[in-house]
C-alpha positions in Angstrom: 93.5 77.5 91.7 94.5 80.6 90.1 94.2 82.2 86.5 97.6 81.6 84.9 97.0 83.2 81.5 94.4 85.2 79.6 94.5 85.5 75.7 95.2 88.7 73.9 94.4 88.4 70.2 96.7 90.5 67.9 97.4 91.1 64.3 101.1 90.0 64.3 103.2 88.1 66.9 106.3 90.5 66.4 104.6 93.9 66.5 102.8 92.9 69.6 106.1 92.0 71.3 107.7 95.1 70.2 105.0 97.1 71.8 104.4 95.1 75.0 108.1 94.2 75.7 109.9 97.4 74.5 107.3 100.1 75.1 105.4 98.9 78.1 108.0 96.8 79.8 106.6 93.3 80.0 109.0 90.4 80.1 108.9 87.6 77.4 108.3 84.5 79.2 108.1 82.0 76.2 108.1 82.1 72.5 108.0 78.5 71.2 106.9 76.9 67.9 103.4 75.2 68.0 100.9 73.6 65.7 97.3 74.6 65.2 94.4 72.1 65.1 94.3 72.2 61.3 98.2 71.5 61.2 99.4 75.0 60.4 102.3 76.4 62.2 101.8 79.0 64.9 103.7 80.3 68.1 103.2 79.7 71.8 104.0 83.3 73.1 103.6 84.3 76.7 104.3 87.8 78.1 103.9 89.3 81.6 104.8 92.3 83.8 108.0 91.5 85.7 107.4 89.5 88.8 103.6 88.9 87.9 101.9 85.6 88.4 99.4 86.1 85.7 100.4 86.6 82.0 99.1 87.1 78.6 99.0 84.6 75.9 99.5 86.4 72.7 97.5 84.8 69.9 98.0 85.9 66.3 94.5 86.2 64.6 94.2 83.5 61.8 90.4 84.0 60.9 88.1 86.8 59.9 86.2 86.5 63.3 89.4 86.7 65.2 90.7 89.6 63.3 87.4 91.4 63.8 87.9 91.4 67.6 91.6 92.7 67.6 91.4 96.0 69.6 87.9 95.4 70.8 88.1 92.3 73.0 86.1 93.7 75.6 83.5 95.7 73.7 85.4 99.0 74.0 85.6 98.8 77.9 88.8 98.5 80.0 89.4 94.9 80.1 93.1 94.7 81.2 94.4 96.2 84.5 98.2 96.9 84.8 99.1 97.3 88.5 102.3 99.0 89.6 103.9 100.0 92.8 105.6 103.1 91.4 102.8 104.9 89.2 105.0 107.9 88.3 108.1 105.8 87.1 105.9 103.5 84.9 103.7 106.4 83.6 106.8 108.4 82.6 108.5 105.3 80.9 105.2 104.5 78.8 104.8 108.2 77.6 108.5 108.4 76.7 108.0 105.2 74.7 105.0 106.7 72.8 102.1 104.9 74.5 98.8 106.8 73.9 97.1 107.8 77.2 93.3 108.8 76.9 93.3 111.0 80.0 95.5 112.7 82.6 96.2 110.6 85.8 93.5 110.8 88.5 93.2 110.0 92.1 90.5 107.8 93.1 89.6 106.3 96.8 91.3 102.9 95.4 94.5 104.5 94.0 95.8 106.5 91.3 94.9 105.5 87.9 95.1 106.5 84.2 93.5 104.8 81.1 95.9 103.9 78.1 95.7 102.1 74.9 97.8 99.4 73.4 98.7 99.4 69.7 95.4 97.9 68.8 93.3 100.3 70.6 92.4 98.1 73.6 91.8 100.2 76.7 93.8 99.4 79.7 94.1 100.9 83.3 97.5 101.6 84.8 96.8 101.7 88.5 98.6 102.2 91.7 96.4 101.0 94.5 95.9 103.3 97.6 97.8 102.3 100.8 95.5 100.0 102.7 93.9 101.6 105.6 91.0 101.1 107.9 87.8 102.1 106.2 86.3 105.3 107.8 86.0 106.6 111.3 84.4 103.7 112.8 86.8 101.2 111.7 89.7 103.5 112.7 88.3 104.1 116.0 88.0 100.3 116.5 91.8 99.9 115.7 92.8 103.1 117.6 90.1 103.5 120.4 89.9 107.2 121.0 90.6 108.6 124.4 87.9 110.5 126.2 89.5 113.8 125.4 89.2 113.0 121.5 86.0 113.7 119.7 84.8 113.7 116.2 87.0 112.2 113.4 87.3 115.2 111.0 89.8 113.6 108.4 89.9 109.9 108.0 93.2 107.9 107.5 91.7 107.0 104.0 91.6 110.6 103.2 94.8 111.4 104.4 96.4 108.8 102.3 94.8 109.9 99.1 95.6 113.6 99.7 99.1 112.9 100.5 99.4 110.8 97.2 97.8 113.9 95.4 100.3 116.3 97.0 103.2 114.1 96.3 102.1 114.0 92.4 102.0 117.7 92.4 105.4 118.1 94.0 106.8 115.6 91.5 105.9 117.8 88.7 106.7 121.1 90.4 110.2 120.1 91.7 111.2 118.0 88.8 115.0 118.2 88.5 115.2 120.9 91.3 116.4 118.5 94.1 114.3 120.4 96.8 115.1 120.6 100.4 112.0 119.6 102.5 112.2 121.3 105.9 110.2 119.6 108.4 108.9 121.9 111.3 109.0 119.5 114.5 107.5 117.8 115.9 104.2 118.0 114.5 105.0 117.6 110.8 107.2 114.5 111.3 104.5 112.0 110.3 103.2 114.0 107.4 106.8 114.6 105.9 107.6 111.0 106.3 104.6 110.1 104.2 104.9 113.0 101.8 108.5 112.6 100.8 107.8 108.9 99.8 105.0 110.2 97.6 107.3 112.4 95.7 108.9 110.5 92.7 111.9 112.8 92.4 115.2 113.4 94.1 114.8 115.5 97.2 116.7 116.2 100.6 115.3 116.6 104.0 116.2 118.8 107.1 114.6 119.6 110.3 113.8 122.6 112.4 112.2 122.6 115.9 110.2 125.5 116.9 107.8 126.1 119.8 104.9 128.7 120.3 102.4 126.4 122.0 104.5 124.4 124.6 101.7 122.2 126.4 98.9 124.6 126.0 96.0 124.6 123.4 96.6 128.2 122.5 99.8 129.9 120.9 101.8 131.8 123.4 102.5 134.5 120.7 106.3 133.9 121.0 108.1 131.6 118.5 111.2 129.9 119.9 113.8 128.1 117.9 114.8 125.0 119.6 116.8 123.4 116.8 118.0 125.2 113.7 118.7 123.7 110.2 121.8 121.6 109.6 122.1 122.8 105.8 122.8 126.1 104.2 119.6 127.0 102.2 121.3 129.5 100.0 120.5 128.7 96.3 118.5 125.8 97.3 114.6 125.2 96.4 113.1 125.1 99.9 109.8 123.6 100.8 108.6 124.2 104.5 106.4 121.3 105.7 104.1 122.1 108.5 101.5 120.1 110.5 99.0 122.9 110.9 98.8 126.8 110.1 96.6 128.3 112.5 97.4 132.0 113.4 100.2 131.7 110.9 102.6 133.3 113.5 105.2 130.5 113.2 105.0 130.5 109.5 105.3 134.3 109.1 108.5 134.1 111.5 110.1 131.3 109.5 109.5 132.8 106.0 111.0 136.0 107.2 114.0 134.2 108.6 114.6 132.0 105.6 114.0 134.6 103.0 117.2 136.5 104.2 119.1 133.4 103.5 118.9 133.7 99.8 117.1 130.5 98.7 116.4 129.8 95.0 112.6 129.4 95.9 110.8 129.2 99.2 107.3 127.7 99.3 105.0 126.1 102.1 103.0 123.0 102.6 100.8 122.3 105.5 98.6 119.2 106.1 95.9 121.4 107.8 95.2 125.0 107.4 92.7 126.7 109.6 89.9 128.5 107.8 88.7 132.0 108.7 91.9 133.3 110.3 92.7 137.0 109.6 96.2 137.8 108.2 97.1 134.3 107.9 99.9 133.8 105.3 99.2 132.0 102.0 100.2 128.3 101.9 101.2 127.0 98.5 100.3 123.3 99.1 97.3 122.5 101.4 96.2 119.2 102.6 92.9 120.1 104.3 91.2 123.2 105.3 89.3 122.8 108.7 87.0 125.0 110.7 88.1 126.5 114.0 88.9 124.1 116.8 91.8 122.4 118.4 92.6 119.0 116.5 94.9 116.0 117.2 96.2 113.1 115.4 98.5 112.3 112.4 101.4 114.2 114.1 99.2 116.9 115.8 99.5 116.7 119.6 97.9 117.9 122.8 100.5 118.0 125.5 102.6 115.7 123.4 99.8 113.1 123.3 97.7 111.7 120.5 100.4 112.1 117.6 100.1 108.4 116.9 96.5 108.5 115.8 96.0 107.7 112.0 93.2 110.3 111.6 92.7 114.0 112.6 89.9 114.4 115.3 88.7 117.3 117.4 90.3 117.6 120.8 87.6 118.0 123.4 89.6 119.2 126.4 90.7 122.7 125.5 90.8 124.2 128.9 
């Protein structure tokens, strides 16, 4: 069994259709003549989000009792939930169509959400669910048994997914109409940049730069080597350097100096992890997480090229 329809009581069929179909983007499934129990004429009107299984039966109020609940079908609480796979696009569409939003979009553990009103005042949620992940370090550890060298989980996969979505929303606003070039600093940032670019709801391009200052060690050698340079000219481009981790900041300083001489329109930085308490560390514009001292692995971060596949960020116990 399934719930096929739920009733939405409205003042007028046509004004309701104009709002839900034209402004919100629902599809009109059926609009047929019908007859009420008292013999009066009415309409059977069904609307639903495109591709959805459950729809709304639009019912024009015909009595004082019915008219009294228009706009307050759930006592002022959110009673309808519109789920989307592209929050930013749907949010922009509805704003441009004049839909009233009660708040700014916010990020919750279950997804990105904002409360909006229909033309009668009924509150709705527009929500994009968070990417399903294992819940918490214990569940993640069960799916990805940590090797003996991997210790405490510092950032769970759930927290990573939430933070990446937040960063993507920030970048969508900050780089609207700028077609930024995301520069992934290999190899560590590969996992991060793959998720991040899919969280940005705006045109962008990507390029890759390979550097080395650690090699197989757990401490920086102090010498930055470029193993692969960019394929594109960055002159006049809005460049966002994407790092896995900023520790001493040696690599980041080197790259900022190098890129700034190539006359980009703007040059900013984004790192999934920034190490706290490091002197003379360059400022990072977009930060995923700030972590205390200690070598970490997972989510692209490695030790001797191992552990990049782990979906969480954890301490690395063997730092000899």
